[in-house]
C-alpha positions as a Markdown table, in Angstrom:
| # | Residue | x | y | z |
|---|---|---|---|---|
| 1 | Gln | 106.4 | 74.3 | 95.8 |
| 2 | Val | 106.0 | 77.9 | 95.0 |
| 3 | Arg | 102.9 | 78.2 | 98.2 |
| 4 | Arg | 105.6 | 76.0 | 100.4 |
| 5 | Ala | 108.2 | 78.4 | 99.2 |
| 6 | Met | 106.4 | 81.3 | 100.1 |
| 7 | Ile | 104.9 | 80.3 | 103.7 |
| 8 | Tyr | 108.2 | 81.7 | 105.1 |
| 9 | Pro | 108.2 | 85.1 | 103.8 |
| 10 | Ala | 104.5 | 85.4 | 104.3 |
| 11 | Val | 104.9 | 84.3 | 107.9 |
| 12 | Val | 108.0 | 87.0 | 108.4 |
| 13 | Met | 106.2 | 90.1 | 107.0 |
| 14 | Ala | 103.5 | 89.4 | 108.7 |
| 15 | Val | 104.9 | 89.3 | 111.9 |
| 16 | Val | 107.0 | 92.5 | 110.9 |
| 17 | Ser | 103.5 | 94.2 | 109.9 |
| 18 | Val | 102.1 | 93.8 | 112.9 |
| 19 | Ala | 105.4 | 95.0 | 115.0 |
| 20 | Val | 105.8 | 98.3 | 112.9 |
| 21 | Thr | 102.4 | 98.8 | 112.7 |
| 22 | Ile | 102.5 | 98.9 | 116.8 |
| 23 | Ile | 105.4 | 101.1 | 116.9 |
| 24 | Val | 103.8 | 103.7 | 114.1 |
| 25 | Val | 100.6 | 103.7 | 115.7 |
| 26 | Phe | 101.1 | 103.6 | 119.6 |
| 27 | Val | 105.3 | 104.1 | 120.5 |
| 28 | Val | 106.0 | 106.7 | 117.8 |
| 29 | Pro | 103.1 | 109.5 | 118.8 |
| 30 | Arg | 103.7 | 108.7 | 122.6 |
| 31 | Phe | 107.4 | 109.8 | 122.1 |
| 32 | Ala | 106.4 | 112.5 | 119.7 |
| 33 | Ser | 103.9 | 113.9 | 122.2 |
| 34 | Gln | 106.3 | 114.5 | 124.9 |
| 35 | Phe | 108.9 | 115.7 | 123.1 |
| 36 | Glu | 106.7 | 118.4 | 121.8 |
| 37 | Ala | 105.3 | 119.0 | 125.3 |
| 38 | Ala | 109.2 | 119.7 | 126.1 |
| 39 | Gly | 109.3 | 122.3 | 123.7 |
| 40 | Ser | 111.6 | 120.3 | 121.0 |
| 41 | Gln | 111.1 | 120.6 | 117.6 |
| 42 | Met | 110.5 | 117.5 | 116.0 |
| 43 | Pro | 112.5 | 116.1 | 113.0 |
| 44 | Leu | 110.7 | 116.0 | 109.3 |
| 45 | Met | 111.2 | 112.1 | 109.1 |
| 46 | Thr | 109.6 | 112.0 | 113.0 |
| 47 | Arg | 106.5 | 114.1 | 112.0 |
| 48 | Ile | 105.8 | 112.1 | 109.0 |
| 49 | Val | 105.7 | 108.6 | 111.1 |
| 50 | Gln | 103.2 | 110.6 | 114.2 |
| 51 | Gly | 100.8 | 111.7 | 111.4 |
| 52 | Leu | 100.9 | 108.5 | 109.9 |
| 53 | Gly | 100.2 | 106.9 | 113.2 |
| 54 | Glu | 97.6 | 109.3 | 114.1 |
| 55 | Ser | 95.7 | 108.9 | 110.7 |
| 56 | Val | 96.0 | 104.8 | 111.4 |
| 57 | Arg | 94.5 | 105.4 | 115.2 |
| 58 | Ala | 91.7 | 107.9 | 113.9 |
| 59 | Tyr | 90.5 | 106.6 | 110.3 |
| 60 | Trp | 91.1 | 102.4 | 110.9 |
| 61 | Phe | 88.1 | 101.5 | 109.6 |
| 62 | Leu | 89.2 | 103.3 | 106.3 |
| 63 | Tyr | 92.5 | 101.3 | 106.0 |
| 64 | Leu | 90.9 | 98.3 | 106.6 |
| 65 | Gly | 88.3 | 98.8 | 104.4 |
| 66 | Ala | 90.7 | 99.4 | 101.8 |
| 67 | Leu | 92.7 | 96.4 | 102.4 |
| 68 | Val | 89.5 | 94.1 | 102.4 |
| 69 | Ser | 88.3 | 96.1 | 99.4 |
| 70 | Ala | 91.4 | 95.6 | 97.5 |
| 71 | Phe | 91.8 | 91.9 | 98.4 |
| 72 | Met | 88.4 | 91.2 | 97.2 |
| 73 | Ser | 89.1 | 93.2 | 94.3 |
| 74 | Leu | 92.0 | 91.0 | 93.3 |
| 75 | Thr | 89.5 | 88.2 | 93.8 |
| 76 | Leu | 87.1 | 88.7 | 91.9 |
| 77 | Ala | 89.4 | 90.0 | 89.1 |
| 78 | Trp | 91.1 | 86.3 | 89.0 |
| 79 | Arg | 87.4 | 84.7 | 88.7 |
| 80 | Ser | 86.3 | 87.1 | 86.0 |
| 81 | Arg | 87.3 | 86.1 | 82.7 |
| 82 | Ser | 88.7 | 89.8 | 81.7 |
| 83 | Gly | 90.4 | 90.3 | 84.9 |
| 84 | Arg | 92.1 | 86.8 | 84.5 |
| 85 | Phe | 93.2 | 87.5 | 81.0 |
| 86 | Phe | 95.0 | 91.2 | 82.6 |
| 87 | Leu | 96.7 | 89.6 | 85.9 |
| 88 | Glu | 98.1 | 86.9 | 84.0 |
| 89 | Arg | 99.6 | 89.1 | 81.1 |
| 90 | Leu | 100.8 | 90.7 | 84.5 |
| 91 | Leu | 102.3 | 88.0 | 86.2 |
| 92 | Thr | 104.3 | 86.9 | 83.2 |
| 93 | Arg | 106.3 | 90.2 | 83.1 |
| 94 | Val | 107.4 | 89.9 | 86.8 |
| 95 | Pro | 110.7 | 89.0 | 86.7 |
| 96 | Tyr | 111.3 | 85.1 | 88.0 |
| 97 | Val | 107.6 | 84.6 | 88.3 |
| 98 | Gly | 107.3 | 85.1 | 84.7 |
| 99 | Arg | 110.3 | 82.4 | 84.1 |
| 100 | Ile | 108.3 | 80.2 | 86.2 |
| 101 | Leu | 105.0 | 80.4 | 84.3 |
| 102 | Val | 106.5 | 80.2 | 80.9 |
| 103 | Ala | 108.6 | 77.0 | 82.1 |
| 104 | Val | 105.4 | 75.3 | 83.7 |
| 105 | Thr | 103.0 | 76.2 | 80.9 |
| 106 | Ala | 105.3 | 75.0 | 78.4 |
| 107 | Gly | 106.1 | 71.4 | 80.1 |
| 108 | Arg | 102.2 | 71.0 | 80.3 |
| 109 | Phe | 101.8 | 71.8 | 76.7 |
| 110 | Ala | 104.1 | 69.5 | 75.2 |
| 111 | Arg | 103.7 | 66.7 | 77.4 |
| 112 | Val | 100.0 | 66.7 | 76.6 |
| 113 | Val | 100.5 | 67.0 | 73.2 |
| 114 | Ala | 102.6 | 64.4 | 73.4 |
| 115 | Ile | 99.9 | 62.2 | 74.6 |
| 116 | Ala | 97.1 | 63.5 | 72.5 |
| 117 | Leu | 99.2 | 62.4 | 69.3 |
| 118 | Ser | 100.3 | 59.2 | 71.0 |
| 119 | Ser | 96.6 | 58.5 | 71.0 |
| 120 | Gly | 95.8 | 58.9 | 67.6 |
| 121 | Leu | 94.4 | 63.0 | 67.9 |
| 122 | Asp | 95.1 | 65.4 | 65.1 |
| 123 | Met | 97.7 | 68.0 | 65.2 |
| 124 | Ile | 95.4 | 70.9 | 65.6 |
| 125 | Glu | 93.0 | 69.1 | 68.0 |
| 126 | Ala | 96.0 | 68.1 | 69.9 |
| 127 | Ile | 97.2 | 71.8 | 70.3 |
| 128 | Gln | 93.8 | 73.0 | 71.5 |
| 129 | Val | 93.1 | 70.1 | 73.9 |
| 130 | Ala | 96.8 | 71.2 | 75.1 |
| 131 | Gly | 96.3 | 74.8 | 75.6 |
| 132 | Arg | 93.2 | 74.4 | 77.9 |
| 133 | Ser | 95.1 | 71.8 | 79.9 |
| 134 | Thr | 97.7 | 74.2 | 81.0 |
| 135 | Gly | 94.9 | 76.4 | 82.7 |
| 136 | Arg | 95.9 | 79.8 | 81.4 |
| 137 | Pro | 93.3 | 81.6 | 79.8 |
| 138 | Val | 95.6 | 83.7 | 77.4 |
| 139 | Phe | 97.7 | 80.6 | 76.6 |
| 140 | Ser | 94.3 | 78.8 | 75.9 |
| 141 | Lys | 93.4 | 81.1 | 73.7 |
| 142 | Gln | 96.4 | 81.5 | 71.8 |
| 143 | Cys | 96.5 | 77.9 | 70.9 |
| 144 | Gln | 92.9 | 78.1 | 69.9 |
| 145 | Asp | 94.0 | 80.9 | 67.7 |
| 146 | Met | 97.2 | 79.1 | 66.4 |
| 147 | Gly | 94.6 | 75.8 | 65.8 |
| 148 | Glu | 92.5 | 78.3 | 63.6 |
| 149 | Ala | 95.7 | 79.7 | 61.8 |
| 150 | Met | 97.2 | 75.7 | 60.9 |
| 151 | Arg | 93.5 | 75.1 | 59.7 |
| 152 | Arg | 94.0 | 78.1 | 57.2 |
| 153 | Gly | 97.2 | 76.5 | 55.9 |
| 154 | Gln | 100.0 | 78.1 | 58.2 |
| 155 | Ser | 102.7 | 75.8 | 59.6 |
| 156 | Leu | 102.9 | 74.5 | 63.3 |
| 157 | Gly | 106.5 | 76.3 | 63.5 |
| 158 | Glu | 104.8 | 79.9 | 62.5 |
| 159 | Ala | 102.1 | 79.2 | 64.6 |
| 160 | Leu | 104.0 | 78.6 | 67.6 |
| 161 | Arg | 105.9 | 81.6 | 67.0 |
| 162 | Thr | 102.8 | 83.8 | 67.8 |
| 163 | Thr | 102.9 | 82.8 | 71.6 |
| 164 | Asn | 105.1 | 84.2 | 74.3 |
| 165 | Tyr | 104.6 | 80.8 | 76.5 |
| 166 | Ile | 106.1 | 78.4 | 74.8 |
| 167 | Pro | 110.2 | 79.8 | 74.3 |
| 168 | Ser | 112.0 | 79.8 | 71.3 |
| 169 | Phe | 114.1 | 76.5 | 72.0 |
| 170 | Ala | 110.5 | 74.6 | 72.8 |
| 171 | Gln | 109.1 | 76.2 | 69.3 |
| 172 | Arg | 112.5 | 75.3 | 67.1 |
| 173 | Met | 112.1 | 71.7 | 68.5 |
| 174 | Ile | 108.3 | 71.0 | 68.0 |
| 175 | Gly | 108.6 | 73.1 | 65.1 |
| 176 | Ala | 110.8 | 71.0 | 63.1 |
| 177 | Gly | 108.9 | 67.8 | 63.4 |
| 178 | Lys | 107.7 | 66.6 | 59.9 |
| 179 | Asp | 105.2 | 64.1 | 61.2 |
| 180 | Ser | 103.2 | 63.5 | 64.2 |
| 181 | Ala | 105.4 | 60.9 | 65.6 |
| 182 | Glu | 108.1 | 63.0 | 65.0 |
| 183 | Val | 106.3 | 66.5 | 67.1 |
| 184 | Ala | 104.8 | 63.5 | 69.8 |
| 185 | Lys | 109.1 | 62.8 | 70.2 |
| 186 | Ala | 109.8 | 66.2 | 70.6 |
| 187 | Cys | 107.4 | 67.4 | 72.8 |
| 188 | Ser | 108.3 | 64.9 | 74.9 |
| 189 | Ile | 111.8 | 65.8 | 75.1 |
| 190 | Val | 110.8 | 69.7 | 75.7 |
| 191 | Ala | 108.1 | 68.5 | 78.5 |
| 192 | Arg | 111.3 | 66.7 | 80.4 |
| 193 | His | 113.2 | 69.8 | 80.0 |
| 194 | Tyr | 110.6 | 72.7 | 81.4 |
| 195 | Glu | 109.1 | 70.2 | 83.9 |
| 196 | His | 112.7 | 70.1 | 85.1 |
| 197 | Glu | 113.3 | 73.6 | 84.6 |
| 198 | Ser | 109.9 | 74.8 | 86.4 |
| 199 | Ser | 111.1 | 72.2 | 89.7 |
| 200 | Asn | 114.6 | 74.1 | 89.8 |
| 201 | Leu | 113.0 | 77.2 | 89.7 |
| 202 | Thr | 110.5 | 76.7 | 92.5 |
| 203 | Lys | 112.9 | 75.2 | 94.6 |
| 204 | Asn | 115.0 | 78.1 | 94.5 |
| 205 | Ile | 112.7 | 80.8 | 94.6 |
| 206 | Asn | 113.4 | 81.2 | 98.5 |
| 207 | Thr | 117.3 | 82.3 | 97.1 |
| 208 | Ile | 115.5 | 85.3 | 95.1 |
| 209 | Ile | 113.0 | 85.9 | 97.8 |
| 210 | Glu | 115.0 | 86.1 | 101.1 |
| 211 | Pro | 117.7 | 88.8 | 100.0 |
| 212 | Ile | 114.4 | 91.2 | 98.7 |
| 213 | Leu | 113.1 | 90.7 | 102.1 |
| 214 | Thr | 116.0 | 91.5 | 103.8 |
| 215 | Val | 116.2 | 94.7 | 102.3 |
| 216 | Val | 112.9 | 95.5 | 102.8 |
| 217 | Met | 113.0 | 94.6 | 106.7 |
| 218 | Ala | 116.2 | 96.5 | 106.7 |
| 219 | Ala | 114.4 | 99.9 | 105.3 |
| 220 | Ile | 111.3 | 100.0 | 107.4 |
| 221 | Val | 113.3 | 99.1 | 110.6 |
| 222 | Leu | 116.0 | 102.0 | 109.7 |
| 223 | Leu | 112.9 | 104.1 | 109.3 |
| 224 | Val | 111.0 | 103.6 | 112.3 |
| 225 | Ala | 114.5 | 103.6 | 114.4 |
| 226 | Leu | 115.2 | 106.7 | 113.1 |
| 227 | Ser | 112.1 | 108.5 | 113.8 |
| 228 | Val | 112.3 | 107.5 | 117.5 |
| 229 | Phe | 116.2 | 108.0 | 118.0 |
| 230 | Leu | 116.5 | 111.2 | 116.0 |
| 231 | Pro | 113.9 | 113.6 | 118.7 |
| 232 | Leu | 116.9 | 111.8 | 121.6 |
| 233 | Trp | 119.7 | 112.8 | 119.7 |
| 234 | Gln | 118.2 | 116.4 | 118.7 |
| 235 | Met | 117.4 | 116.8 | 122.4 |
| 236 | Ala | 120.7 | 115.7 | 123.9 |
| 237 | Arg | 122.8 | 117.8 | 121.4 |
| 238 | Leu | 120.1 | 121.0 | 122.9 |
| 239 | Asn | 121.1 | 119.6 | 126.5 |
| 240 | His | 124.6 | 120.1 | 125.9 |
């Protein structure tokens, strides 16, 4: 659902990026050179855009290399253990995206714990298996630590409070269970709640992205338009 929701913004930003690159690299420098030949002093914004365009034309290979390097670095970081830990912690702090990750993780964790306990696994093993099943390395490590803490005598409720992937509502619901049957029932309720919440959040992600996308596009178009039209207005005033 998140991938489908991101297709439209990605296509729009790609088209806008191509259009703006063409204007900045080819159109604005040509306008600026004509105005300079006429003896007109370029406004600061036009000079900045002109300099950026000339830089891209002269050193396009450096910009391309930087983009490829950034993409490869992110890919390698996501595949490495330490990089995945860092990026996962970073994503949980991003507004709205963090809510989706927490809801998905809590739903998966609770669902697997309920199934594991109903299948006869003990509480500690169920928590550790559920942590691995979420696909979140940071949370999986936290579940391993929770299991070790429970082996040392810590209660389930206390262990759950050590992670930020399980919201307080889920912590209270699951931690209130007095035996495996009650915990499994509570986990089923929690799983249904957060599965529903994660589905709603991902369906509504476009309502968050579209206003931000509109503001970004408007700012880019305004910057480029002013860099082109400010010299025209300046020449018109001089002619009058």
